C-alpha positions in Angstrom: -0.1 -0.1 0.2 1.0 3.6 -0.5 -0.2 7.0 0.8 -2.3 9.3 -2.0 -1.8 12.5 -1.2 -3.9 14.3 -4.1 -6.3 14.0 -6.4 -3.7 14.3 -9.5 -1.6 11.5 -7.2 -4.9 8.8 -7.2 -5.5 9.7 -11.2 -1.4 9.1 -12.0 -1.4 5.9 -9.5 -4.7 4.5 -12.0 -3.3 5.5 -15.2 -0.2 3.2 -14.3 -1.9 0.9 -12.9 -4.2 0.3 -15.8 -1.2 -0.4 -17.7 0.3 -2.9 -15.1 -2.9 -4.8 -15.3 -2.7 -5.3 -18.9 0.8 -7.1 -18.5 0.2 -10.9 -18.7 3.7 -12.7 -18.6 4.6 -15.5 -16.4 7.6 -14.1 -15.3 5.2 -11.0 -14.0 3.9 -10.8 -10.8 0.0 -10.0 -11.9 -1.6 -7.1 -10.6 -5.6 -8.0 -9.9 -7.2 -5.4 -8.7 -6.2 -1.8 -7.4 -8.9 0.5 -5.0 -8.1 3.6 -2.9 -9.1 3.4 1.1 -9.2 6.6 2.6 -5.5 8.0 1.7 -4.3 4.5 1.0 -3.6 2.8 -2.5 -4.3 -0.9 -2.2 -2.8 -3.0 -5.1 -4.4 -7.0 -5.1 -1.2 -9.0 -6.7 -0.5 -12.4 -7.6 1.1 -14.5 -4.7 5.0 -15.1 -5.7 6.0 -17.1 -1.9 9.4 -17.9 -2.3 10.9 -14.8 -1.5 13.3 -12.2 -3.2 16.3 -13.2 -5.1 18.5 -11.0 -2.9 17.8 -12.4 0.0 18.6 -15.8 -1.5 21.7 -14.3 -2.7 22.8 -13.0 0.3 22.7 -16.8 2.3 24.6 -18.3 -1.0 27.2 -15.7 -1.6 26.9 -16.4 -5.3 25.3 -18.6 -7.8 26.3 -21.0 -10.9 26.7 -19.8 -14.4 23.9 -22.1 -14.9 21.9 -21.1 -12.4 22.3 -17.2 -13.4 21.2 -17.6 -17.3 18.5 -19.8 -16.4 17.3 -17.0 -13.9 18.3 -14.0 -16.2 16.4 -15.7 -19.0 13.1 -15.1 -17.3 13.9 -11.8 -16.1 15.2 -10.4 -19.6 12.0 -12.3 -21.5 9.5 -10.4 -18.8 10.9 -7.1 -19.4 11.8 -7.6 -23.4 7.9 -7.9 -23.1 7.3 -4.7 -21.4 9.6 -2.7 -23.6 7.7 -4.2 -26.7 4.5 -2.5 -25.1 6.1 0.8 -24.3 6.9 -0.2 -20.5 10.4 0.6 -18.7 10.5 -0.5 -15.7 13.2 1.9 -14.0 13.9 0.1 -11.1 15.4 -3.2 -11.7 17.5 -4.9 -8.9 17.6 -8.2 -7.0 15.2 -7.3 -4.6 12.3 -6.8 -7.4 12.6 -10.3 -8.5 10.7 -12.5 -6.4 11.1 -16.5 -6.9 7.3 -18.1 -7.2 8.3 -21.5 -4.9 10.5 -22.2 -2.3 14.4 -22.3 -3.4 16.2 -24.6 -1.0 20.3 -23.3 -0.5 21.7 -26.5 -1.8 19.1 -27.8 -3.3 20.5 -29.1 -7.3 16.6 -29.5 -8.4 15.7 -25.9 -7.7 13.7 -24.7 -11.0 14.3 -21.2 -10.2 11.0 -19.7 -11.4 11.0 -16.4 -11.0 8.3 -13.5 -10.9 9.3 -9.7 -11.9 8.0 -7.1 -9.4 7.2 -3.3 -8.7 7.0 -1.7 -12.3 7.4 1.8 -10.9 4.9 2.0 -8.6 7.1 3.5 -5.7 7.7 6.1 -8.3 4.2 7.2 -8.8 3.2 7.1 -5.0 6.0 8.9 -4.0 4.7 12.6 -4.2 2.6 11.6 -7.0 5.0 11.6 -9.9 4.8 9.7 -12.7 7.7 7.8 -15.0 10.7 9.6 -13.1 13.5 9.5 -15.3 16.1 9.1 -11.8 13.6 6.2 -10.3 15.4 3.6 -8.9 18.4 2.3 -6.7 21.1 4.5 -7.4 23.8 1.2 -7.3 21.4 0.0 -10.7 21.5 3.5 -12.4 22.8 3.4 -15.6 25.7 6.1 -16.0 23.5 8.8 -18.6 21.0 9.2 -15.6 24.1 10.9 -14.0 25.0 13.5 -16.7 23.1 16.5 -15.4 20.8 16.8 -18.3 17.2 15.1 -18.8 17.5 11.8 -20.0 13.9 9.8 -21.3 12.7 6.3 -20.3 14.2 4.2 -22.6 14.8 0.3 -22.6 18.4 0.9 -22.4 17.9 2.2 -18.7 16.6 -1.4 -18.0 19.3 -3.2 -20.0 22.2 -1.7 -17.7 20.3 -2.9 -14.8 19.9 -6.6 -16.0 23.8 -6.5 -16.5 24.6 -5.6 -12.7 22.2 -8.0 -11.7 23.7 -10.8 -14.0 27.2 -9.8 -12.8 26.7 -9.7 -9.0 24.3 -13.3 -9.0 27.6 -14.5 -10.7 30.4 -12.7 -8.9 28.6 -12.4 -5.9 29.1 -8.4 -5.8 28.3 -5.3 -8.2 31.1 -4.6 -10.5 30.8 -0.8 -9.2 30.3 -0.1 -5.3 31.2 2.2 -3.1 29.5 3.5 0.3 30.0 6.9 -0.9 28.0 8.4 -3.4 29.7 10.9 -5.3 32.6 7.8 -5.7 29.5 5.3 -6.6 29.0 7.8 -9.1 32.3 8.0 -10.9 32.7 4.1 -11.0 29.8 3.6 -13.0 30.6 6.4 -15.0 34.2 5.6 -15.9 35.8 2.3 -14.0 36.4 -0.2 -15.8 34.5 -3.6 -15.7 37.2 -6.7 -14.2 35.9 -10.4 -14.0 37.4 -11.9 -11.4 39.6 -14.4 -13.3 38.6 -17.0 -10.3 35.1 -17.7 -10.6 34.3 -20.0 -13.8 32.4 -18.2 -16.3 32.6 -18.6 -20.3 33.9 -15.8 -22.5 30.4 -15.4 -23.9 28.6 -14.7 -20.5 31.4 -12.0 -20.1 30.6 -10.8 -23.6 26.4 -10.2 -22.9 27.3 -8.4 -19.5 29.8 -6.5 -21.5 27.3 -5.5 -24.3 24.7 -4.7 -21.1 27.3 -2.3 -19.6 28.5 -0.5 -22.7 28.2 3.0 -21.2 27.1 4.3 -24.2 23.1 4.0 -24.3 22.9 3.8 -27.8 25.3 1.1 -28.6 24.2 -0.9 -25.2 22.7 -4.3 -26.2 19.0 -4.7 -27.1 17.1 -7.2 -25.5 15.8 -7.8 -29.2 19.5 -9.3 -30.4 20.1 -10.7 -27.3 17.5 -12.6 -27.9 19.3 -13.5 -31.0 22.7 -14.5 -29.6 23.4 -18.4 -29.4 23.9 -18.0 -25.5 20.4 -17.1 -25.6 19.3 -20.1 -27.2 21.4 -22.8 -25.6 19.2 -25.4 -24.2 20.3 -26.5 -20.2 21.8 -29.4 -21.1 24.0 -27.5 -23.8 24.6 -24.9 -20.8 25.8 -27.4 -18.4 28.1 -28.8 -20.9 29.8 -25.6 -21.5 30.1 -24.5 -17.9 32.0 -28.0 -17.0 34.5 -26.4 -20.1 35.4 -23.8 -17.7 35.7 -25.5 -14.2 
């Protein structure tokens, strides 16, 4: 729920909610109904009881490339679906991905079925503003958002966040990190992307991440192009064999 502070805020929220209710994808938590009760907006959503991806990663540390790819393919499919309908998530991060079912830390048979949540609702609920260009967690924000000029919401913003999520699941940390905000922004804008050689990851996976974390938004990997890459199309058995070759 969120507080509704004005009539214009109500209008903006329901406009956003109307868009969200049109989304029907197996990897997106479905918004069933919204209504205002006093000063609160109530959203009735599909239940995903497996917990946050971030919480799982905090306990697990990092995932194998096979597991990461299995999760990220689902997330990118969901976001690609949204982009094709003119919807930009704007706040992709590990916290905004839920497991549909409970997952176990040491269970090799986890299906890792995930659901993406929070499509701009937080930004709408804050002071009634919609489509905030700088919405989202600073650690996951694309470098063009720190250039001091207005940046229109675009699919490239989500792609950058996807690259960060993929990297963090593989390596157990974000590629650009600092507790100091100014230093963090400088790293996001300029720091070299490095891959820890001690972590077994295929060159194909590194290539995908590098293209997602291209600082030039115009050159950043488009999810349409990603879906045409051989790495996207591998069957699970093929991915397992590739992973074994890296060990």
